[in-house]
RODREN-548838 format. One line per field, with one value per atom (N, C-alpha, C, O): residue number from 1; chain; atom name; x, y, z. Coordinates in steps of 0.1 Angstrom, whole numbers, plus 2048, in hexadecimal, padded with zeros to 3 digits. Each point is the difference from the previous one (the first is absolute). Layout:
BEGIN
n [NUM;...]
chain [A;...]
atom [CA;...]
u [X;...]
v [Y;...]
w [Z;...]
This chain:
BEGIN
n [1;1;1;1;2;2;2;2;3;3;3;3;4;4;4;4;5;5;5;5;6;6;6;6;7;7;7;7;8;8;8;8;9;9;9;9;10;10;10;10;11;11;11;11;12;12;12;12;13;13;13;13;14;14;14;14;15;15;15;15;16;16;16;16;17;17;17;17;18;18;18;18;19;19;19;19;20;20;20;20;21;21;21;21;22;22;22;22;23;23;23;23;24;24;24;24;25;25;25;25;26;26;26;26;27;27;27;27;28;28;28;28;29;29;29;29;30;30;30;30;31;31;31;31;32;32;32;32;33;33;33;33;34;34;34;34;35;35;35;35;36;36;36;36;37;37;37;37;38;38;38;38;39;39;39;39;40;40;40;40;41;41;41;41;42;42;42;42;43;43;43;43;44;44;44;44;45;45;45;45;46;46;46;46;47;47;47;47;48;48;48;48;49;49;49;49;50;50;50;50;51;51;51;51;52;52;52;52;53;53;53;53;54;54;54;54;55;55;55;55;56;56;56;56;57;57;57;57;58;58;58;58;59;59;59;59;60;60;60;60;61;61;61;61;62;62;62;62;63;63;63;63;64;64;64;64;65;65;65;65;66;66;66;66;67;67;67;67;68;68;68;68;69;69;69;69;70;70;70;70;71;71;71;71;72;72;72;72;73;73;73;73;74;74;74;74;75;75;75;75;76;76;76;76;77;77;77;77;78;78;78;78;79;79;79;79;80;80;80;80;81;81;81;81;82;82;82;82;83;83;83;83;84;84;84;84;85;85;85;85;86;86;86;86;87;87;87;87;88;88;88;88;89;89;89;89;90;90;90;90;91;91;91;91;92;92;92;92;93;93;93;93;94;94;94;94;95;95;95;95;96;96;96;96;97;97;97;97;98;98;98;98;99;99;99;99;100;100;100;100;101;101;101;101;102;102;102;102;103;103;103;103;104;104;104;104;105;105;105;105;106;106;106;106;107;107;107;107;108;108;108;108;109;109;109;109;110;110;110;110;111;111;111;111;112;112;112;112;113;113;113;113;114;114;114;114;115;115;115;115;116;116;116;116;117;117;117;117;118;118;118;118;119;119;119;119;120;120;120;120;121;121;121;121;122;122;122;122;123;123;123;123;124;124;124;124;125;125;125;125;126;126;126;126;127;127;127;127;128;128;128;128;129;129;129;129;130;130;130;130;131;131;131;131;132;132;132;132;133;133;133;133;134;134;134;134;135;135;135;135;136;136;136;136;137;137;137;137;138;138;138;138;139;139;139;139;140;140;140;140;141;141;141;141;142;142;142;142;143;143;143;143;144;144;144;144;145;145;145;145;146;146;146;146;147;147;147;147;148;148;148;148;149;149;149;149;150;150;150;150;151;151;151;151;152;152;152;152;153;153;153;153;154;154;154;154;155;155;155;155;156;156;156;156;157;157;157;157;158;158;158;158;159;159;159;159;160;160;160;160;161;161;161;161;162;162;162;162;163;163;163;163;164;164;164;164;165;165;165;165;166;166;166;166;167;167;167;167;168;168;168;168;169;169;169;169;170;170;170;170;171;171;171;171;172;172;172;172;173;173;173;173;174;174;174;174;175;175;175;175;176;176;176;176;177;177;177;177;178;178;178;178;179;179;179;179;180;180;180;180;181;181;181;181;182;182;182;182;183;183;183;183;184;184;184;184;185;185;185;185;186;186;186;186;187;187;187;187]
chain [A;A;A;A;A;A;A;A;A;A;A;A;A;A;A;A;A;A;A;A;A;A;A;A;A;A;A;A;A;A;A;A;A;A;A;A;A;A;A;A;A;A;A;A;A;A;A;A;A;A;A;A;A;A;A;A;A;A;A;A;A;A;A;A;A;A;A;A;A;A;A;A;A;A;A;A;A;A;A;A;A;A;A;A;A;A;A;A;A;A;A;A;A;A;A;A;A;A;A;A;A;A;A;A;A;A;A;A;A;A;A;A;A;A;A;A;A;A;A;A;A;A;A;A;A;A;A;A;A;A;A;A;A;A;A;A;A;A;A;A;A;A;A;A;A;A;A;A;A;A;A;A;A;A;A;A;A;A;A;A;A;A;A;A;A;A;A;A;A;A;A;A;A;A;A;A;A;A;A;A;A;A;A;A;A;A;A;A;A;A;A;A;A;A;A;A;A;A;A;A;A;A;A;A;A;A;A;A;A;A;A;A;A;A;A;A;A;A;A;A;A;A;A;A;A;A;A;A;A;A;A;A;A;A;A;A;A;A;A;A;A;A;A;A;A;A;A;A;A;A;A;A;A;A;A;A;A;A;A;A;A;A;A;A;A;A;A;A;A;A;A;A;A;A;A;A;A;A;A;A;A;A;A;A;A;A;A;A;A;A;A;A;A;A;A;A;A;A;A;A;A;A;A;A;A;A;A;A;A;A;A;A;A;A;A;A;A;A;A;A;A;A;A;A;A;A;A;A;A;A;A;A;A;A;A;A;A;A;A;A;A;A;A;A;A;A;A;A;A;A;A;A;A;A;A;A;A;A;A;A;A;A;A;A;A;A;A;A;A;A;A;A;A;A;A;A;A;A;A;A;A;A;A;A;A;A;A;A;A;A;A;A;A;A;A;A;A;A;A;A;A;A;A;A;A;A;A;A;A;A;A;A;A;A;A;A;A;A;A;A;A;A;A;A;A;A;A;A;A;A;A;A;A;A;A;A;A;A;A;A;A;A;A;A;A;A;A;A;A;A;A;A;A;A;A;A;A;A;A;A;A;A;A;A;A;A;A;A;A;A;A;A;A;A;A;A;A;A;A;A;A;A;A;A;A;A;A;A;A;A;A;A;A;A;A;A;A;A;A;A;A;A;A;A;A;A;A;A;A;A;A;A;A;A;A;A;A;A;A;A;A;A;A;A;A;A;A;A;A;A;A;A;A;A;A;A;A;A;A;A;A;A;A;A;A;A;A;A;A;A;A;A;A;A;A;A;A;A;A;A;A;A;A;A;A;A;A;A;A;A;A;A;A;A;A;A;A;A;A;A;A;A;A;A;A;A;A;A;A;A;A;A;A;A;A;A;A;A;A;A;A;A;A;A;A;A;A;A;A;A;A;A;A;A;A;A;A;A;A;A;A;A;A;A;A;A;A;A;A;A;A;A;A;A;A;A;A;A;A;A;A;A;A;A;A;A;A;A;A;A;A;A;A;A;A;A;A;A;A;A;A;A;A;A;A;A;A;A;A;A;A;A;A;A;A;A;A;A;A;A;A;A;A;A;A;A;A;A;A;A;A;A;A;A;A;A;A;A;A;A;A;A;A;A;A;A;A;A;A;A;A;A;A;A;A;A;A;A;A;A;A;A;A;A;A;A;A;A;A;A;A;A;A;A;A;A;A;A;A;A;A;A;A;A;A;A;A;A]
atom [N;CA;C;O;N;CA;C;O;N;CA;C;O;N;CA;C;O;N;CA;C;O;N;CA;C;O;N;CA;C;O;N;CA;C;O;N;CA;C;O;N;CA;C;O;N;CA;C;O;N;CA;C;O;N;CA;C;O;N;CA;C;O;N;CA;C;O;N;CA;C;O;N;CA;C;O;N;CA;C;O;N;CA;C;O;N;CA;C;O;N;CA;C;O;N;CA;C;O;N;CA;C;O;N;CA;C;O;N;CA;C;O;N;CA;C;O;N;CA;C;O;N;CA;C;O;N;CA;C;O;N;CA;C;O;N;CA;C;O;N;CA;C;O;N;CA;C;O;N;CA;C;O;N;CA;C;O;N;CA;C;O;N;CA;C;O;N;CA;C;O;N;CA;C;O;N;CA;C;O;N;CA;C;O;N;CA;C;O;N;CA;C;O;N;CA;C;O;N;CA;C;O;N;CA;C;O;N;CA;C;O;N;CA;C;O;N;CA;C;O;N;CA;C;O;N;CA;C;O;N;CA;C;O;N;CA;C;O;N;CA;C;O;N;CA;C;O;N;CA;C;O;N;CA;C;O;N;CA;C;O;N;CA;C;O;N;CA;C;O;N;CA;C;O;N;CA;C;O;N;CA;C;O;N;CA;C;O;N;CA;C;O;N;CA;C;O;N;CA;C;O;N;CA;C;O;N;CA;C;O;N;CA;C;O;N;CA;C;O;N;CA;C;O;N;CA;C;O;N;CA;C;O;N;CA;C;O;N;CA;C;O;N;CA;C;O;N;CA;C;O;N;CA;C;O;N;CA;C;O;N;CA;C;O;N;CA;C;O;N;CA;C;O;N;CA;C;O;N;CA;C;O;N;CA;C;O;N;CA;C;O;N;CA;C;O;N;CA;C;O;N;CA;C;O;N;CA;C;O;N;CA;C;O;N;CA;C;O;N;CA;C;O;N;CA;C;O;N;CA;C;O;N;CA;C;O;N;CA;C;O;N;CA;C;O;N;CA;C;O;N;CA;C;O;N;CA;C;O;N;CA;C;O;N;CA;C;O;N;CA;C;O;N;CA;C;O;N;CA;C;O;N;CA;C;O;N;CA;C;O;N;CA;C;O;N;CA;C;O;N;CA;C;O;N;CA;C;O;N;CA;C;O;N;CA;C;O;N;CA;C;O;N;CA;C;O;N;CA;C;O;N;CA;C;O;N;CA;C;O;N;CA;C;O;N;CA;C;O;N;CA;C;O;N;CA;C;O;N;CA;C;O;N;CA;C;O;N;CA;C;O;N;CA;C;O;N;CA;C;O;N;CA;C;O;N;CA;C;O;N;CA;C;O;N;CA;C;O;N;CA;C;O;N;CA;C;O;N;CA;C;O;N;CA;C;O;N;CA;C;O;N;CA;C;O;N;CA;C;O;N;CA;C;O;N;CA;C;O;N;CA;C;O;N;CA;C;O;N;CA;C;O;N;CA;C;O;N;CA;C;O;N;CA;C;O;N;CA;C;O;N;CA;C;O;N;CA;C;O;N;CA;C;O;N;CA;C;O;N;CA;C;O;N;CA;C;O;N;CA;C;O;N;CA;C;O;N;CA;C;O;N;CA;C;O;N;CA;C;O;N;CA;C;O;N;CA;C;O;N;CA;C;O;N;CA;C;O;N;CA;C;O;N;CA;C;O;N;CA;C;O;N;CA;C;O;N;CA;C;O;N;CA;C;O;N;CA;C;O;N;CA;C;O;N;CA;C;O;N;CA;C;O;N;CA;C;O;N;CA;C;O;N;CA;C;O;N;CA;C;O;N;CA;C;O;N;CA;C;O;N;CA;C;O;N;CA;C;O;N;CA;C;O;N;CA;C;O;N;CA;C;O;N;CA;C;O;N;CA;C;O]
u [482;809;80C;7FE;80C;80B;805;804;7FC;805;80E;80A;7F6;808;80D;80B;7F2;808;808;808;7F7;80B;80B;809;7FA;80E;807;80A;7EB;807;806;7FC;811;808;7FC;805;7F1;7F9;807;803;7FE;808;7FC;7F6;816;802;802;803;7FB;7FD;7F8;7F4;814;7F7;800;80A;7EA;7FF;7FD;7FA;808;800;7F7;802;7F5;7F8;806;7FD;80C;805;805;7FD;808;804;7F6;802;7F1;7F5;7F8;7F4;812;7FA;808;7FD;80E;80A;801;7FC;808;7FC;80D;809;7FB;809;809;7FA;813;805;802;7FB;80A;7FF;806;80B;7F1;804;803;806;7F3;800;7F3;7F4;810;7F0;7FC;807;7E9;7F6;806;80A;7ED;806;800;80A;7EB;7FF;809;804;800;80B;810;809;7F6;80D;801;808;7F0;7FE;801;808;7F0;802;80E;807;7FD;80F;80B;80A;7F4;808;801;80A;7EC;7FA;806;7FB;80E;800;7F2;801;7F6;7F3;7FD;808;7EC;7FB;7F4;7F8;806;7F4;7FA;808;7EA;7FB;7F1;7FD;7F9;7F3;7FB;807;7EA;7FB;7F2;7FA;802;7F4;7F6;800;7F5;7F4;7F6;7F9;807;7F6;804;809;7F4;804;7F2;7FA;802;7F4;7FA;804;7EF;7F7;7F6;7F7;809;7FB;7F9;803;7EF;7F9;809;804;7FD;80A;7F9;7F4;815;7FB;7FE;805;7F6;7FE;80E;803;806;80E;807;809;7F4;807;7F9;806;7EB;7F9;803;803;7FB;802;80F;802;809;80E;7FD;801;7FD;7FE;7F4;7FF;7F9;7F7;7F3;7FB;801;7FA;7F2;801;7F3;7F5;806;807;7F5;801;7FB;7F5;812;7F8;804;7FC;80E;800;80E;808;7F9;80B;810;802;807;80E;806;7F9;815;807;804;804;7FC;807;809;7FC;814;808;800;805;7F9;7FC;80C;802;807;80C;801;7FD;807;804;810;807;7FE;80F;804;7FD;80D;80B;80B;806;7FF;80E;802;7F9;812;802;7F3;7F9;804;7F3;7F4;7F5;80C;7F3;7FB;807;7EB;7F9;7FF;7FC;809;804;7F4;7FC;7FF;7F9;7F4;804;7F1;7F5;803;800;803;804;7F7;802;7F5;7F8;802;7FC;809;801;7F6;7FD;7FF;7F6;802;809;7F2;800;7F6;7FA;801;7FA;800;80A;7EA;802;804;803;7FE;805;80F;806;800;80E;803;808;7F3;804;7FA;805;7F1;7F9;809;804;7FE;80A;80F;809;7FA;80E;805;7F7;816;801;7FA;800;7FC;7F9;7F4;7FB;7FE;7F1;805;7F7;816;7FF;807;80B;7EC;806;80C;800;80A;80F;807;7FC;811;808;807;7FF;807;805;80D;803;806;80D;804;7FF;806;803;7F2;802;7F5;7F3;7F9;803;7F0;7F6;806;7FF;808;804;80A;7FD;80A;80B;7F4;802;7F3;7F7;7FB;801;7F8;7FC;809;7FC;80F;80C;800;7FA;80A;7FD;7F0;801;7F5;7F7;800;7F6;815;800;7FA;7FB;804;7FA;808;800;808;80A;7FA;7FA;809;7FD;805;80C;7ED;806;7FB;807;7ED;7FB;7F6;7F9;809;7F7;7F8;803;7F3;7F8;7FD;7FC;809;7FF;7F6;803;7F3;7F7;801;7FF;802;801;7FA;802;7F5;7F4;804;804;7FB;801;7F1;7F7;807;7F4;801;80C;7E9;801;7FB;7F7;812;7FE;7F5;7FE;7F9;7F7;808;80C;7E8;808;809;80B;7F0;808;80F;80B;7F5;80B;809;80C;7EF;806;807;80C;7EA;807;80A;808;7F6;80A;810;80B;7F4;80C;803;80A;7F0;805;7FC;808;7EF;7FF;7FC;7FB;808;7FA;7F6;801;7F3;7F5;801;80B;7EC;806;80C;803;805;809;7FE;7FA;809;7FB;805;80A;7F0;808;805;7FE;809;805;7F9;800;7FD;7FC;804;7FE;808;805;7FD;804;7F5;7F8;80A;806;7FC;80A;7FB;7F9;80A;7FB;80D;805;801;809;7F9;7F6;814;7FD;80E;80C;7F2;805;806;7FD;80B;802;7F1;7FD;7FD;7F5;7F4;7F7;80C;7F8;7F4;7F7;80B;7F6;805;80B;7EC;802;7FD;7F5;816;801;801;7FE;805;7FE;7FC;804;7F4;7FA;804;800;803;803;7FB;7FC;804;7FA;806;7FE;80A;80C;7FD;7FF;7FE;7FA;80C;805;7FE;809;802;800;801;802;805;80C;7ED;804;80F;809;7F7;80D;80C;80B;7F2;809;80A;80A;7EF;804;803;7FC;80C;803;800;80A;7ED;7FE;80A;802;802;809;7FF;800;7FF;7FD;80D;802;805;809;7FD;7FD;806;7FD;807;803;800;805;7F7;7F7;80C;7F7;806;80B;7F3;803;80E;806]
v [20C;80B;7F8;7F6;80F;7F9;80A;80C;7F0;808;806;7FA;812;808;7FC;804;7F3;7FC;7F5;7FC;7FD;7F4;807;7F8;812;80A;805;805;7F7;806;7F6;7F5;810;7F4;7FD;806;7EF;7FF;7F2;7FF;7F9;7F4;7F7;7FA;808;7FB;80A;7FE;810;808;7FF;7FC;809;7F9;80F;804;804;80B;7FF;7F5;811;7FF;80D;80A;7F6;809;80B;80C;7F0;809;80D;80A;7F9;80D;808;80C;7F0;803;805;804;7FA;802;808;801;804;807;80B;801;80F;806;806;7FF;808;805;80B;808;7F6;80D;80B;7FD;80F;80B;7FF;7FC;805;802;7F3;800;7F3;7F7;7FD;803;7F6;7FC;7F6;7F9;807;7F8;7F0;7FE;7F9;7F3;7F9;7FB;804;7FD;803;7F7;817;804;7FB;7FF;7FE;7F9;7F3;7FE;7F8;7F2;7FF;7F7;811;7FE;802;7FA;812;803;7F6;7FF;7FA;7F6;7F4;7F8;806;7F6;808;7FC;80D;808;805;801;801;804;80E;805;801;80C;7FD;7F8;80E;7FE;80D;809;7FA;80C;7FC;7F4;816;7FD;80C;808;7F8;80C;801;7F5;816;803;7FB;804;7F3;800;80A;808;7F7;806;805;7F8;813;805;806;808;7F5;805;7FA;7F5;812;7F7;7F5;803;7F1;7F7;7F9;802;7F4;7F9;7F3;7F9;803;7F9;7F2;7FD;7F9;7F3;7F6;804;7F1;7F7;800;805;7F6;7FD;80A;7FD;811;80D;802;803;7FB;807;7F2;803;7F1;7F7;803;7FD;80A;801;80C;7FF;80A;80B;801;809;7EC;803;808;802;803;80A;7F8;7F3;813;7FA;7FE;806;7F1;803;809;804;803;80D;80D;80A;7F5;80C;806;7F8;815;805;7FF;803;7F9;7FD;809;806;7FB;806;7F4;7F7;809;7F6;806;809;7F0;800;7F7;7F5;80B;7F6;803;80B;7E8;803;7F4;7F5;80C;7F8;7FF;80A;7E8;802;7F6;7F4;814;7FC;7FC;804;7F0;7FB;802;7FC;80C;808;806;807;7F4;806;7F9;805;7EE;7F6;803;801;800;802;7F1;7F5;80E;7F2;7FE;7F4;818;7FB;80E;80B;7F4;80A;7FF;7F5;817;800;80D;80C;7ED;80B;801;7F7;814;800;80B;80A;7F3;805;806;7FA;80F;807;807;808;7F7;807;80F;806;7FE;80F;80C;80C;7E9;808;7FF;808;7F2;7FD;80A;809;7F6;804;80B;805;800;80C;80F;803;804;80A;7FD;806;7F0;7FC;7FB;7FE;800;7FD;7F4;7FC;7FC;7F2;804;7F9;812;804;808;802;801;809;7F9;7F9;80A;7F4;808;808;7F5;7FE;7F6;7FA;803;7F7;806;80C;7EA;803;800;7F5;811;7FB;7F7;801;7F6;7F4;7F5;7F6;80D;7F9;803;807;7F1;805;7FD;808;7EA;7F8;80F;803;803;80A;80B;806;7FD;80F;7FA;806;7EC;7F9;804;807;7F6;7FF;80D;801;808;80F;803;807;7F5;800;7FC;803;7F3;7F5;7F6;7FC;7F9;7F4;7F8;7FF;7F8;7F7;7F2;7FC;7FA;7F4;7F9;802;7F5;7F6;7F4;7F6;808;7F4;801;809;7EB;801;7F3;7F6;80B;7F2;804;80B;7E7;802;7F1;7F5;80E;7F4;800;80A;7EB;7FE;7FC;7F4;810;7F9;800;80A;7E9;7FD;804;800;803;803;802;802;7FE;806;811;804;805;80E;803;7FA;811;806;804;800;80A;804;80D;801;808;80E;7F9;804;7F2;7FC;7FB;804;7F0;7FB;80B;7FF;80D;807;80C;806;7FC;80A;7F6;806;7ED;7F9;7FC;7F9;809;7FD;7EE;7FB;7FC;7F5;7FA;808;7EB;7F8;7FA;7FD;802;7F8;7F3;7FA;7FF;7F4;802;7F6;815;7FF;803;80A;7EF;801;80C;806;800;80B;7FB;7F4;812;7FE;811;80A;7F4;80D;7FC;7F6;815;7FE;80D;80B;7F2;806;802;7F7;816;802;80B;808;7F8;808;804;7F7;813;808;804;806;7F3;806;809;7FF;807;804;7FB;7F5;80F;7F7;801;7F7;812;801;7F5;7FE;7FD;7F8;805;7F9;816;807;7FF;805;7F4;801;80B;804;804;80D;7FF;80B;7EA;7FF;7F1;7F6;80A;7F6;800;80A;7E9;7FF;7F6;7F6;80B;7F7;801;80B;7E8;802;7F2;7F5;80F;7F5;802;80B;7EA;7FA;7F3;7F6;809;7F5;7F8;801;7F2;7F4;7FC;7FD;803;7FD;806;7FA;816;804;802;807;7EE;804;7F0;7F6;809;7F3;802;804;7F9;801;7FA;7F4;812;7F8;807;80C;7EB;806;7F8;7F4;814;7F7;806;80B;7E9;806;7F8;7F5;80E;7FA;7FD;807;7ED;7F5;7FE;7FA;808;7FB;80B;7FE]
w [182;806;807;807;7F8;807;80C;7FE;80C;80D;7FC;7FB;809;802;80A;7FE;80C;80B;7FE;808;7EC;7FC;7FE;7FF;800;7FF;80C;801;80A;80D;808;802;802;808;80D;809;7F7;80F;805;80C;7ED;802;80C;803;804;810;808;80C;7F0;80A;80A;800;80B;80E;807;806;7F9;809;810;803;806;80C;803;7F9;810;806;809;7FE;80A;80B;7F8;807;7EE;7FC;800;802;7FA;7FC;80F;801;809;80C;808;80C;7EF;806;7FB;7F5;811;7FB;7FC;808;7EB;7F9;809;808;7F6;805;7F9;7F5;80A;7FA;7F4;801;7F4;7F5;7F9;7F5;811;7FC;7F5;803;7F0;7FC;808;807;7F6;804;7FD;7FA;80C;803;7F0;7FB;7FF;7F2;7F7;7F9;805;7F8;803;7F8;815;805;7FA;7F6;80E;7FE;7F0;7FC;7FB;7F2;7FB;7F8;80E;7FD;802;7F8;816;7FF;7FA;800;7FA;7F4;7F1;7F6;809;7F4;7F8;7F4;811;7F8;807;808;7F4;805;808;7FB;811;804;803;804;7FA;7FC;805;801;801;805;7F8;7FC;802;7FC;80B;801;804;808;7F7;7F5;80F;7F7;809;7FA;812;807;80C;804;804;80C;807;7FA;813;802;809;804;801;807;7FB;7F8;80C;7FA;80D;80B;7EF;80B;804;7F7;814;805;7FA;804;7F2;802;80C;80A;7F5;80C;805;80C;7ED;807;806;808;7F4;804;80D;80B;7F4;80B;80D;80C;7F1;808;80A;80C;7EA;808;807;80C;7F1;808;80C;807;7F9;804;802;80B;7E6;801;7F8;7FF;7FD;7F7;7EC;7F8;809;7EE;7FB;804;7F0;7FB;806;7FB;813;803;7F8;7FB;805;7F9;808;80B;7EB;804;7F4;7F8;809;7F5;7FD;808;7EB;7F5;7F5;7F9;806;7F4;7F8;804;7F1;7F8;7F5;7FB;803;7F5;7F6;805;7F0;7F7;800;7FE;806;803;7F7;7FF;7F8;7F0;806;80A;7ED;803;7EF;7F7;808;7F3;7FB;806;7ED;7FE;801;7FC;80A;802;80E;80A;7F5;80A;808;7FB;813;806;80D;803;803;80B;801;7FB;80B;805;80C;806;800;810;806;7FF;809;807;80F;808;7FD;80C;808;7FA;814;804;80E;806;800;80A;805;7F8;819;806;7FD;7FF;800;7FF;80D;800;80A;80E;7FE;808;7F1;7FD;7F5;803;7EF;7F4;7FC;7F7;80F;7FC;803;80B;7EB;7FF;800;806;7F3;802;7F1;7F8;803;7F3;7FE;7F4;814;7F9;7FB;7F7;80D;7F8;7F2;7F7;808;7F6;7F2;800;7F5;7F4;7F8;7F7;811;7F9;808;80A;7EF;805;811;802;807;80A;7FF;7FB;808;801;80E;80C;7EB;80B;801;805;7F7;801;80D;809;7F2;80D;80D;80A;7F8;80C;807;80B;7EF;804;806;80B;7EE;805;80B;80A;7F8;80D;80A;809;7F5;80A;805;80A;7F1;802;809;80A;7F3;80A;80B;807;7FE;809;7FF;80A;7E9;7FD;7F8;7F4;817;7FA;802;80A;7EB;801;80A;802;807;80D;7FA;802;7F6;7FC;7F5;7FD;7FD;7F0;802;808;7F2;7FE;7EF;7FC;7FC;7F0;801;805;7F4;7FA;7EB;7F8;805;7F3;7F9;800;7F6;7FA;7EF;7FA;800;7F1;7FB;808;7EB;7FB;7F3;7FB;7FD;7F2;7FF;806;7F1;801;7F9;7F6;810;7F4;7FA;801;7F2;7F3;804;7FB;80E;803;806;7FC;80E;801;7F9;800;7F8;7F1;7FA;7FF;7FC;7F8;806;7FA;814;807;803;802;7FE;7FF;7F5;800;7F3;7F3;800;7F7;811;802;7EF;7F8;805;7F6;80B;80C;7E9;808;805;7FE;80A;808;80A;806;7FD;80B;80E;803;806;80A;807;7FB;810;809;80C;802;804;814;803;7F9;813;806;80F;806;7FD;810;809;7FF;80A;807;80C;803;804;808;809;7FB;813;80B;808;807;7FB;808;80E;802;807;80D;809;7FC;80C;805;80C;802;809;80A;80B;809;7F5;80A;7FC;807;7EC;7F8;7F7;7FB;803;7F7;7F2;7FC;7FC;7F2;7FC;802;7F5;7FD;7EF;7F9;800;7F1;7FC;806;7F2;7F9;7F1;7F8;805;7F1;7F9;806;7EC;7FA;7F2;7FA;800;7F9;7F6;805;7EC;7F8;7F5;7FC;801;7F6;7FA;807;7EB;7FA;803;802;801;807;7FA;808;7EC;7F9;805;801;802;803;80E;803;805;80F;802;7F8;813;809;80D;806;802;80E;80A;7FF;809;80A;80F;803;805;80F;808;7FF;806;809;810;804;803;811;807;7FC;80F;80C;808;803;802;807;80F;7FE;80C;80C;804;80B]
């Protein structure tokens, strides 16, 4: 099998997290659509699952709840042109997301971060952990990966100004399609 990602223009493309943490203005496309367009490509995503799930360990820890407790999840397959690039699952505590657009199985205009801002939740700080691993068969198939290709998984927790974690995300991609760069000012 030859991966369709070989034709995707990732090259030295450096993605920054900030647009994904900032609400869109009215009528503005989501951050991925805008970023892909800036590189001459088409960024889309397909909702794979929206609904209540049992919180995996990372999500439970982020929200301060017991593993297995119900949370709202939005799982998407993210595409660059027609190639699957990422599996992105965002999780929300029930006390925030129940009975909101976040729990509805449809796309949200401007993205979930914009919906969260309308509910009073904006990102003041973020924690990200990155793990390299080998994919299971489901992940390999979803990302159209060749056997033996490693993945990178990013675990992100978004906090508001009060320190409340209101969104936890798990994003998995083929390692060959990503270059991680962290910039920080010290002192």
